[in-house]
N, C-alpha and C positions, 0 to 999 in steps of 0.2 A: 927470317929463317924459318925453315921447316923441320923436323927430324922425325925420322922413326925411330920407337922402342922397339926392341925385343920382346918379343911375348914367347909366353911358353914352348911346349913340342906342340901342341895341340894334338896331345893323343887322348884318350878316352877318360884317364882319369883326373886331367887338365881341366876339360871341359866341366867334370863333374863337381872338380874346384870351384870354379870360374862363376856356375850356375847358383850352385849351392851358396856361393859367396853375394851372387848378386841379388839372388831372390832373398834371402837372409836381410840382407842390408834395408831391399824395400819393403819387409815385414816390421822388420824393427822401426822405420819412418812412421810405418801403419801401426804400431805403437803408439807413436807420440802421441796421434788424433783420436785415440781409442775415448780418450778422456773426455773433448769436446763436446759431444750431444747430451754428457750428464754433468755436465755444470750446474743448470738449471734447477736438476732433480736433487743436485748436493745443496744446492742453496734452501730448496724447500724443504726436504729432509733434517739437512745439519745447522739450518738457521745464517748459514754464510750470506754476506753482506757482500758489494758489490768487490770492496778493496780484497774482501779474501778469498772472494772465487779468482779473482785478478791471478792475489798471489800465489794459487794453488795452481792454477794454470801454467804461472808461470816459475816457478819453484823447478821443474823441466828443464830449464835453461841453464841452471843454477851447476850442476855435475854437468852439463852436457859444453857449457865453457869451459871450466876450471881440467875436463880432461881433456875437451880439444886442446887448448894450450899447451900442456903434459905433451901431448902427443906430438905436438909442433914443433916442442924444443928439445924433446926427453928423446930417447933410445925407444918408445913404445913401439912406433911403427916398424923397427928392424926384428920384433918377437910378432909380426903379424900374423903366423900362424900359433902361435898361442894364444894372441889378445882375441881373436875374433871368435873362438867356442866360447872363452870367457864374456862376451856382449852378448853372445845367443844367451847363453845361459839368465845372465842380470835381468834381460828381458823377461824371461819366461816369470822367474823371483817376483821381479815387479809385479808382474798382472797379479800373481796370487797376493802379493800384499793389497792391491787396490781393491781385490775383492773383498779381505777383510776390512776395508776402509767402509765400506757399505753400511757398517755398521759401529766402527771405531772412526769417527774420524779424520782424528790427530795422524793415524797411520797411511793417510792418503799423503801426505807430505813425503815421509820417505820412498813409498812408491812412488810415487813420481820423481825424484831424486834418483831411482833406478832405471826408471826407462829414458831419463836423460843421459844419465851414463853410459846402456845398452846404445842408444844410439852414438853417444861420441865415439865409442870404442870401436864400433863397428866403420863409422864414416873414415878417420884411416885407415884403418885395417883394411877393409874393401876397397878401398882406390889404391892401394898397394898393391891387393891380388889382382883385383880386375886388367892393371896396368901389365904385372907380367904375364898374366895367362893372357889378356885376349889386345894387348896392344895398344894401339892409338884409338879402338872400339872401345874399349875397357874404359878408358879415360873420356871418353863421351859419354859411356854410359853410367859416370856417377853423378853429373847434374841432374840428367834425364830421369835416373831412377830416384833422387830425392822427389821430383816432383810427383811423377808415380805415386811415389809409397804414401806423399802427404792427401795428393785427390783420390788416389783408391781408397786410403783409411778413411778418410772424412765420410765419403758415399757408404761403405760397410758400416762403419759406428754409426754411422743415422740411420742407415737399417733395420740394422738388429735393436737398435735403441729404442726404435720406434716401435715396432712388430712383433719383436721376441719378448717373451716375458722374463724377467728377474732381470731389468738393466744396467740397474748398480754391476750384475755380475756376470751376463754373458758375454758381454762386448770382449771382456778380459778373460775369460775361460774360454773362447774361438782363437781369441790370437796367441793364446800362453800353449794349445793343441799346436797349431800351425808352428811356431818357433820350434816347438820339440822334435816337431817332423824333420825341419831346415836342417837343426841341430845334427839329426840322425845323419843326414845326406852329407853336412860339412864335414862331420870326423869320417866318414867311407871318401870322400874325397881328398882329407887330409892324406890318408893312409895310401891311395892310389896315385900322389903326385906327391911322393915325398922331397922333390929335389925344389919347388918354386916356392920362391921367396925362404929357404932354407936359411939359418943362420950365416950372416957373409954373404949372400948372394944377393947383388943389386941391378938385374939387367941395365943396361945405360944406353943410353941413344945410339943409332949406327947408320951407316949408309953416308951418301954426300948430301951435300945441304943441296935440298930441290924444293919446288913445289907440289906440296901435295895434292891429293887425289881431289876432286871438287866434293865440298860437304854436300852430304847428303842428310835430307831429316828423316829418309826412310831407314838405312843403315847407322844412322847418328852418330857419324863420323864429324867429327868438329877439327876443322883443319883453320888455322890462323897466323899469316903472316905478319912477322915484326923485326921491326928494326934494334931494337932491344928488349930485354928482362921487365916483362911490366909484375912480376909477384910483390911487386913492393905500391903499386899504383893505388892511393887513398882512394882516390874515385871510385874506382873498379868494386873496392872492397865496399863503399857506403853505398854506392846501388847494390850491394847483394843485400846491405842489413835491411834496406827499403824492400827489397824483394818479397825477404823474409816477413821483413813488420807488417807489408802490407796483409798476407797472409797470416798472419797470428790476431791481429786486427779482425779481419773480418770473420774469423770462424771462433776466438774465441772471445769477443767484446760484442761484437755486432750483433749475433742470435738473440744473445742477454736484452740487449739495447730495444731489441724489435719488440721482445716480449715484455718488458717493463714499463715500455711505454704503449704498450697497449696497442700498437699498430698492428699486430696477430698477435693471434693466443694461440697459435698452433704452433707446437715444436718442431715438426714436420719442415713446413714454412719455414722458421724462421731460419733452423739449421740451412736449409737448401739455398735460402738468398742469399746468406753469410759464406755460405761454403761454394757457390757460387764462385768463389773469386781461385782456389784451388782448384775445383774442379775444370773451370777454363782453361787454368793455367798447364793443369796435365795433358789435355787434349789440344791446347793449341802447339805445344809439341810434336806431337803427331803430325801435323801440316805445315809446321820449318819453321813458326814463329820460331823468333829465337836466331835462326841459320838466313832466312832470306825474307822475311820481312821488316824486322825488327834487327838490326844488325850493328847498330853504335847506343851507346849506353846513354848519351844525351839522351835520345827519344825513348828510351826507356825511364827517364827518371820522370820526364815531362808525362808520358802514359799513367805514372805509378800516382804522381801527384793529382793529377787530371782525375784519375778513375777513383781516389780517396774522396777528393773536394767534393765530388757528384754522391757517392753514396754515404756520405755526413750531411747534405744537403736534402736528400731524398728522407734523413731520417727529421730533419727537422723539419719538414713539411708533412710529416707520417704517409709517406707514399711509395711502399713496397716495391712499385717498378723501376721509380730512381733510385734507387737504394741496390735494387738489380743488376741496373747500367753501368753503375757505379762499380760493383764488385766482378763485374766480366771484364769491365774497363781494366781493371786492375787484378786483374787475371791474366789478359793477356800481357802485359806490361811484367807480371811476373815470371812469367815463361822466358821472357827475353831477358830480363835483368838477370835472374840469376843464371842462366846457361853462358849468356856471354860473356858476363862479368868472371866467370869461374874459366873459361875459354881463352880471354886475355892473361890471367896470370898463371896460367898451367902449363900453356903449348910446349911442347919441348923437352921437360921434365922428365926424368927418371921416374922408376915406380916408388922408391923411398921419398923422392923429394917432392913426388905428385900428392902423397900422403900428408907427408908436413905441411904443405903448404894448401890442401886442400882443407886439414885440420882446421888450419889457422883461419882462413878464409871464411869455415862454416859459422867459427866460435864467433867471428864477429859481427857475421849475420843471424843468428844466434841472437849476439848480446841484443843487438838492434832491436830483433823481436821482443825478447825478453821486455826490454824497459820499455819501450810503447806501450807494450800490454799492461804493464804495472802502473805505467805512471796513467793509463785510460781507467784501470780501476778507481785508482786517488782522485782523480777530477771529475771521475763520477761522483764520487762518494763527498767529496764537496761542493760540486757545483750542478748536481743534479746529472740525471743522462744523458741530457742533450747539451747540457751548456759543459760536462765533460766531454762530450764529443766532437763540439767546436772547437775549444781547446786544445787539442789534440792532433784535429786534424789541420789546423796552423801549422802546431808546431811540423808535423808531416811535412807539409807543403814547404816551410823555410829549410829545412833539412835536406830535401830533394834539389831545392835550389841553389844551395851548397854544394852537392855531391857532382850538381851539372856544371857548376864555376871550376872545380876540381879537374873532372874529365878535361873539358875545354885546358884548361893552362896546362897540362900533361898533355894533350894533343900536340900544342905547337909545338913540342919537342920533337916527339914521332910520334906516326898517326899509322896505329894498327888497323886493317880491315879483315871481317869474315870476310875470304874469298867466294864469291861465284863462278855459276862455271861462265858466266859471260865475260869476265876479268881473268881468268886463267890463263890465257894466250898470251895475254898482253902481260900479265905479271911472269911467266915464263920465257919470255924473249927480252926479257926486263932484267934478270937478275943473272 
């Protein structure tokens, strides 16, 4: 069934609050990638090895996962109006702490924890706020916003780190200023829309069961026709983890590997080749990948495994163009993976339910990303850069095969489909 969610009133206060929540969420995701192009600089300045750099990058996931799981099971989502400002403030403090880390390396770890906490707090809270304010469009925004934030944040961080002075300071300073401005708009929106998600209020699905409007990559609508709830589908959760893992490996591990093996000595080139995964993923969403081109989870799993295998092969033979081809293919898979998987498990949920399920899904996805990055760093320390990358590539391919098998097994019981324009008439006549 497909259901509609009663959204906010649509007045200026609600629009301001929705806008500040959405932009703030994207900025929080952007902040998670602020450190990515700086890792080689930290390795040179503070003497970090591959394992230490991987742990620093993945420290972000620790706070992220813990808070997301608390949000999914506890009352945090019901206090969205208080949690969201705290999330933005935590991001600002984290930026300031990471600035100090340019001189004192140990404080980089608590700063990275704060960055993870800010993303975790804003994920569930922003999901609830956006669904309450914008209905189904708000639901679709969360998956798209994550990829936009990851891609645009990486692009901005690379450009700032390469072309502006004081690279270990400037990225964080700019992000802190942007988050501070957004926090101001959020506070104004909360005052202008005092009833939206006030304590005890949770808009519920309304209307008769019906086939939703045709999904559109331009409007951001995500409508899924299902026979039963898939909020506990292990295959969808595992595909989400693989989608985030390939992005984390591409931006957190591949650039360092390119520089360490001497395939390129340019930080800009290394970051762009690895970062192509997130950039392509972001752009792919705007042209409908994940809605029209890739609409099934097995196809996503195949793309992810194929893309990362090509990237590892390119690293092994020392060819940048092959690595780039792999990260591009992986980016297309990531675009479909995260968005389609999230749509499968959240269709028809109320704002509070959306926040909790999205938090659980994100926790699992980020867990996969964090574990894969740390394992890659340890493998690189033990077996060398290329040997470690090949080992993790094999692990990634095996997990992809398991995910596909789980999805196909579940599909035998109930087969959900992302509706297309050509399918709507048929679905309408059979419902």
